[in-house]
C-alpha positions in Angstrom: -13.0 -10.5 23.0 -16.6 -11.6 21.7 -16.8 -15.4 20.7 -18.8 -16.4 18.4 -20.0 -19.8 16.5 -20.0 -19.4 12.7 -20.5 -21.5 9.5 -19.9 -18.4 7.2 -21.1 -15.2 6.2 -18.7 -13.1 8.7 -17.0 -9.6 7.3 -14.6 -7.3 9.0 -17.9 -5.2 9.7 -16.3 -2.3 8.2 -16.9 -0.1 5.0 -14.1 1.8 3.0 -14.5 5.4 4.8 -15.8 7.4 2.5 -16.0 10.6 5.1 -18.7 12.9 6.0 -19.6 15.7 3.6 -18.3 18.1 5.8 -14.8 16.7 5.6 -14.8 16.3 1.9 -16.0 19.7 1.5 -12.8 20.8 3.9 -10.6 18.4 1.7 -11.6 20.6 -1.5 -11.2 23.6 0.1 -7.5 23.0 1.1 -6.6 21.8 -2.4 -8.4 24.3 -4.0 -6.2 26.9 -1.3 -2.8 24.9 -2.5 -3.4 25.2 -5.7 -4.3 29.0 -5.6 -1.6 30.0 -2.8 1.2 27.4 -3.0 3.7 27.5 0.1 2.0 30.2 1.7 -1.1 27.7 2.2 0.8 25.0 3.1 2.7 26.9 5.9 -1.0 27.8 7.2 -2.3 24.9 7.6 0.7 23.4 9.1 0.6 26.0 11.8 -3.4 25.4 12.1 -3.1 21.6 12.0 0.3 20.6 13.6 0.8 23.8 16.1 4.0 24.8 14.4 4.8 27.6 12.4 7.9 27.0 9.7 10.1 29.6 7.9 11.1 26.2 5.7 9.2 23.3 4.0 11.5 21.3 3.0 13.9 19.3 5.6 17.7 20.2 5.3 20.4 18.0 4.8 22.1 18.9 8.3 18.5 17.6 9.9 19.0 14.7 8.1 22.9 13.9 9.3 21.8 15.1 12.7 18.9 12.7 13.0 21.0 10.0 11.7 23.9 10.5 14.0 21.2 10.4 17.1 20.4 6.9 16.1 22.4 4.5 17.5 24.8 2.1 15.8 22.8 -1.2 16.8 19.7 0.3 15.3 21.3 1.8 11.9 22.4 -1.8 11.6 19.1 -3.2 12.1 17.7 -0.8 9.5 20.5 -1.6 7.0 19.7 -5.3 7.4 15.8 -4.8 7.3 16.5 -2.8 4.1 18.9 -5.4 2.6 16.0 -7.8 3.0 13.4 -5.8 1.4 15.7 -4.7 -1.4 16.6 -8.5 -2.3 12.8 -9.7 -2.3 11.6 -6.6 -4.3 14.7 -7.4 -6.9 13.2 -10.4 -7.9 10.0 -8.4 -8.5 11.5 -6.5 -11.6 10.1 -6.9 -14.9 12.3 -6.8 -18.4 11.0 -4.9 -21.4 10.4 -7.9 -24.1 10.3 -8.0 -28.1 9.0 -11.2 -30.0 9.6 -11.6 -33.8 6.7 -13.3 -35.8 7.8 -15.4 -38.6 5.9 -12.3 -41.3 8.5 -10.3 -39.8 6.1 -8.4 -37.1 7.8 -7.3 -34.1 5.5 -6.7 -31.1 6.8 -6.3 -27.5 6.2 -4.4 -24.5 8.8 -1.4 -22.7 8.5 -0.7 -19.0 9.4 2.4 -18.1 9.8 3.4 -14.1 7.6 6.9 -13.2 9.3 9.7 -13.3 8.6 11.1 -10.0 6.8 9.8 -6.8 5.5 10.9 -3.8 5.4 9.2 -0.5 3.2 10.1 2.3 4.6 9.2 5.7 1.9 9.5 8.5 2.7 10.9 12.1 0.1 11.3 15.1 0.6 8.4 17.1 2.9 6.8 16.1 6.5 7.1 14.0 7.0 4.7 10.7 10.2 4.8 9.3 9.4 0.8 8.2 7.2 2.8 6.1 10.1 4.9 4.8 11.6 1.1 3.6 8.7 -0.4 2.1 8.0 2.4 0.0 11.3 3.8 -1.5 13.2 0.8 -2.0 10.5 -0.7 -4.3 10.4 2.5 -6.1 14.4 2.7 -6.4 14.6 -0.8 -7.6 11.7 0.1 -10.3 14.6 2.7 -11.1 12.4 5.8 -10.4 14.9 9.1 -10.3 12.7 11.6 -8.1 11.4 10.2 -5.0 9.8 12.7 -2.3 8.6 12.8 1.0 6.0 14.0 3.0 5.3 14.0 6.3 3.6 16.1 9.4 6.1 17.6 11.1 6.9 17.3 15.5 5.5 20.1 17.7 9.0 21.4 17.4 9.0 21.7 13.5 11.5 18.6 13.0 10.1 15.2 11.2 10.8 12.1 13.5 14.3 11.1 14.0 13.9 7.5 12.7 11.8 8.5 9.5 14.7 11.0 8.7 17.6 8.6 9.4 15.5 5.5 7.2 15.6 8.2 4.3 19.1 9.3 4.9 20.4 5.7 4.8 18.2 4.7 1.5 19.6 8.4 0.0 16.5 10.4 -0.4 17.4 13.6 0.3 13.9 15.6 -1.0 11.5 15.4 2.2 9.3 18.0 3.2 7.4 18.9 6.6 3.9 18.7 5.5 1.2 16.5 6.2 -2.5 16.0 5.6 -4.7 16.9 2.7 -2.6 19.9 1.9 0.5 17.3 1.6 -1.8 15.7 -1.5 -2.0 18.5 -2.9 1.3 19.7 -3.1 2.3 16.6 -4.4 -0.6 16.5 -7.2 -0.3 20.2 -8.3 3.2 21.6 -7.0 3.9 24.7 -5.2 6.9 27.1 -5.3 9.0 24.5 -2.9 7.1 21.4 -4.3 7.3 20.2 -8.1 4.3 17.8 -8.3 4.9 14.0 -9.2 3.4 11.3 -11.1 1.9 9.1 -8.7 1.1 9.5 -5.0 1.9 6.4 -2.3 1.4 5.8 1.6 -1.4 5.7 4.2 -2.9 8.8 6.5 -5.9 9.6 8.2 -9.5 10.4 6.7 -8.4 13.6 5.3 -5.4 12.1 3.4 -7.6 9.3 2.0 -9.9 11.9 0.9 -7.6 14.3 -0.8 -5.9 11.1 -2.7 -9.3 10.4 -4.0 -9.7 13.7 -5.1 -6.7 14.0 -7.2 -6.9 10.9 -8.5 -6.9 11.4 -12.6 -4.6 14.3 -12.3 -1.9 12.1 -10.7 -1.8 8.5 -10.3 -2.7 6.7 -6.6 -1.9 3.7 -4.6 -4.6 2.9 -2.8 -7.0 4.1 0.0 -5.7 2.3 3.0 -8.0 1.4 5.9 -6.8 0.3 9.6 -4.6 -2.5 9.9 -6.3 -5.7 10.4 -5.0 -9.5 11.2 -6.6 -13.2 11.2 -5.2 -15.7 13.1 -6.6 -19.1 11.7 -5.6 -21.8 14.4 -6.6 -25.1 15.5 -6.0 -26.8 18.8 -2.2 -27.1 18.7 -1.8 -23.1 18.5 -0.4 -21.4 21.3 -3.0 -19.1 22.9 -0.4 -16.6 24.3 1.2 -16.6 21.0 -1.8 -15.5 19.3 -3.3 -13.0 21.7 -0.1 -11.0 21.2 -0.5 -11.1 17.9 -3.9 -10.0 17.6 -2.8 -7.0 20.3 0.2 -6.0 17.8 -2.7 -4.9 14.8 -4.9 -3.8 17.7 -2.7 -1.2 19.2 -2.4 0.6 15.6 -5.5 2.1 15.6 -9.3 2.4 17.4 -10.9 1.4 14.0 -8.3 -1.7 14.0 -9.3 -5.4 13.5 -8.0 -8.3 15.0 -10.1 -11.6 14.6 -9.2 -15.2 15.5 -10.8 -18.3 13.3 -10.7 -21.8 15.0 -12.7 -24.7 15.2 -11.8 -25.3 18.9 -13.2 -23.9 21.7 -10.7 -24.7 24.1 -8.5 -22.5 22.3 -11.1 -19.8 21.3 -11.4 -19.1 25.5 -7.7 -19.5 26.3 -7.5 -16.8 23.6 -9.9 -14.6 25.1 -8.3 -14.9 28.7 -5.2 -14.3 27.4 -6.0 -11.0 25.5 -7.7 -9.4 28.8 -4.0 -10.3 30.7 -1.9 -8.8 28.1 -4.0 -5.7 27.4 -3.5 -4.9 31.2 0.6 -4.1 30.6 0.3 -2.8 27.3 1.5 0.8 27.0 -1.2 1.5 24.0 -3.7 -0.5 26.2 -7.0 2.5 25.5 -6.2 2.0 21.9 -6.2 -2.0 21.5 -9.1 -2.2 23.6 -11.3 -0.1 21.7 -10.3 -1.7 18.3 -11.2 -5.2 20.0 -14.3 -4.0 21.4 -15.5 -2.9 17.7 -13.8 -4.8 15.5 -12.3 -7.9 17.5 -14.0 -11.0 17.5 -13.2 -15.1 17.8 -15.0 -17.0 15.3 -15.3 -20.7 16.0 -16.3 -23.2 13.3 -17.5 -27.0 13.2 -14.5 -27.8 11.5 -11.0 -26.5 9.9 -12.3 -26.8 6.3 -15.3 -24.1 7.3 -12.3 -22.2 9.4 -10.9 -22.0 5.6 -14.0 -20.7 3.9 -14.4 -17.9 6.6 -10.8 -16.6 6.3 -11.4 -16.2 2.7 -14.8 -14.6 3.2 -13.0 -11.9 5.4 -10.1 -11.3 2.8 -8.0 -9.9 5.4 -4.4 -7.5 5.1 -2.6 -10.0 7.2 -3.3 -14.2 7.8 -1.4 -15.8 10.4 -1.9 -19.7 9.7 -1.1 -21.4 13.1 -1.9 -25.3 12.6 -0.5 -28.3 13.0 0.2 -28.5 9.2 0.1 -24.7 7.9 1.6 -25.3 4.7 -1.0 -27.9 3.2 -3.9 -24.8 3.6 -2.0 -22.8 1.1 -3.4 -23.8 -1.8 -6.7 -23.4 0.0 -6.3 -19.8 1.1 -7.6 -17.6 -1.4 -7.9 -13.9 -0.1 -5.1 -12.0 1.9 -2.8 -9.5 1.7 0.0 -11.2 3.0 0.0 -14.8 4.4 2.1 -16.0 7.4 2.5 -20.0 8.0 3.7 -21.3 11.3 3.9 -20.4 14.6 7.4 -18.5 14.3 6.0 -16.4 11.2 4.5 -13.6 13.7 3.2 -10.6 11.8 5.8 -8.2 12.9 8.3 -10.4 11.1 6.6 -9.1 7.7 6.5 -5.5 8.9 10.0 -5.1 9.4 12.0 -7.2 8.5 11.5 -10.5 6.3 11.8 -8.6 3.0 8.1 -8.6 1.3 5.9 -5.4 1.5 4.0 -4.3 4.4 1.9 -2.1 1.9 -1.4 -4.4 1.9 -5.0 -4.2 0.8 -7.6 -3.6 3.7 -11.5 -3.5 4.2 -12.1 -7.0 2.3 -10.0 -5.6 -0.8 -7.6 -8.5 -0.7 -10.1 -10.0 -3.0 -9.2 -8.0 -5.9 -5.7 -6.8 -4.8 -2.1 -7.0 -4.2 0.5 -5.5 -1.7 2.8 -2.7 -3.0 5.0 -4.1 -5.3 7.8 -3.1 -8.1 5.2 -3.1 -11.0 3.4 -0.2 -9.0 6.3 2.0 -9.8 6.6 1.6 -13.3 4.3 1.7 -17.1 4.0 -0.4 -19.3 3.8 0.2 -23.1 2.8 -1.9 -26.1 5.3 -2.0 -28.9 3.9 -2.7 -31.9 6.2 -3.3 -35.4 3.6 -4.4 -38.0 5.4 -6.1 -41.3 4.4 -5.2 -44.7 3.3 -9.3 -45.1 1.4 -8.9 -42.2 -0.9 -6.2 -43.1 -1.5 -7.8 -46.7 -2.5 -10.5 -45.1 -5.1 -9.3 -42.6 -5.7 -5.7 -43.8 -9.0 -6.6 -45.0 -9.8 -8.6 -42.0 -9.2 -5.2 -39.6 -11.0 -3.1 -42.1 -13.8 -5.5 -42.0 -13.6 -5.4 -38.1 -13.6 -1.5 -37.9 -16.8 -1.3 -40.2 -18.4 -3.8 -37.6 -18.1 -1.1 -35.2 -19.4 2.1 -37.6 -15.7 3.3 -37.7 -14.9 4.1 -41.4 -11.7 6.2 -41.4 -10.5 3.3 -39.0 -10.9 1.3 -42.0 -9.6 3.3 -44.5 -6.6 4.0 -42.7 -5.5 -0.2 -43.4 -7.0 0.0 -46.4 -4.7 3.3 -47.7 -1.8 1.1 -47.2 -3.4 -2.1 -49.2 -4.4 0.2 -52.3 -0.9 1.9 -52.4 1.0 -1.7 -52.1 -1.2 -2.9 -54.9 -0.6 -0.3 -57.1 -4.3 1.1 -56.6 -5.1 5.0 -56.0 
């Protein structure tokens, strides 16, 4: 890994993928075809892109039961325990509707309503992600969403990964479809003969999925445009080089565009981690992917002080931040920008990916400066409640009318004055 001395001014060296014009045109064509021809278009694209001809897009109950039965009892128990941890964490995020009554009789409040239907995209490709099923489905269930739909690209044999189906079965999700790519996003947004449309689409995917989510936004809501995985480790001389190297590789193995960065004031640690990364790469099954990620988006930044290192981390605003220093929690107040923060050597990032409870769907590409991870809030909407009293309108009506006229909206002013005149006996 490259070692650089820095004092600030660093970035993840990536921009949010906008795709090529050719890719965007392809996505627009796919969306148009799905809107026009529905299931027929989905099956054609599935055969073209996934290499499998499907008679039916919907996963059957028998397929789900068979996949569930194929999992070991030990693995199912792990899934259940992880699900319980995730559910407990997200239950604490729930917001309640509320009303307040003022002295003049006015009632103000907020009504929290779950979304009616959501679509969850679970990527396929180089790996299957049953953990993504847990992380997307559970907050939706906690929020009270009634209809939860999962789409995922099928394997060459026309099945979905057993782990994905088993996780969905454990959670009681029954509406799953064997369709991926931009065509899946189009189906979720606009509907087909088989797939009814949803109100909001969640989940990461390749560039075509990301572009499709951008195109359908406005007709439906989306969660975010997710980029490749990121990890930044903030460490001092007390940290263990082999553990840091393992954690950097845990994200580098995701994708050739994944980012893995160490920030430290210790050159000794920097050199040791660089050596450890090379050693551990030798036996990593996804070595080629991890090595490409490290060559293009990996780095070790060495600062003069720990305070400077904290500043660098805040500039990076990573998806995942690990803090491995002598007193990690002392830095909590100074660390501002990260999707998720892991403190101490026993809080390795995969603990959060699978088991601890917080959501692993997090902002990438430096958007942690202004965005948050997936939560129950993403699956609800909030409506204002206004019950203005007669006394309040008499007291404030003229002010409201004056404000309306300041903006040149005479009808607004008259709407309030009509009530004031009526109550005062004027015509």
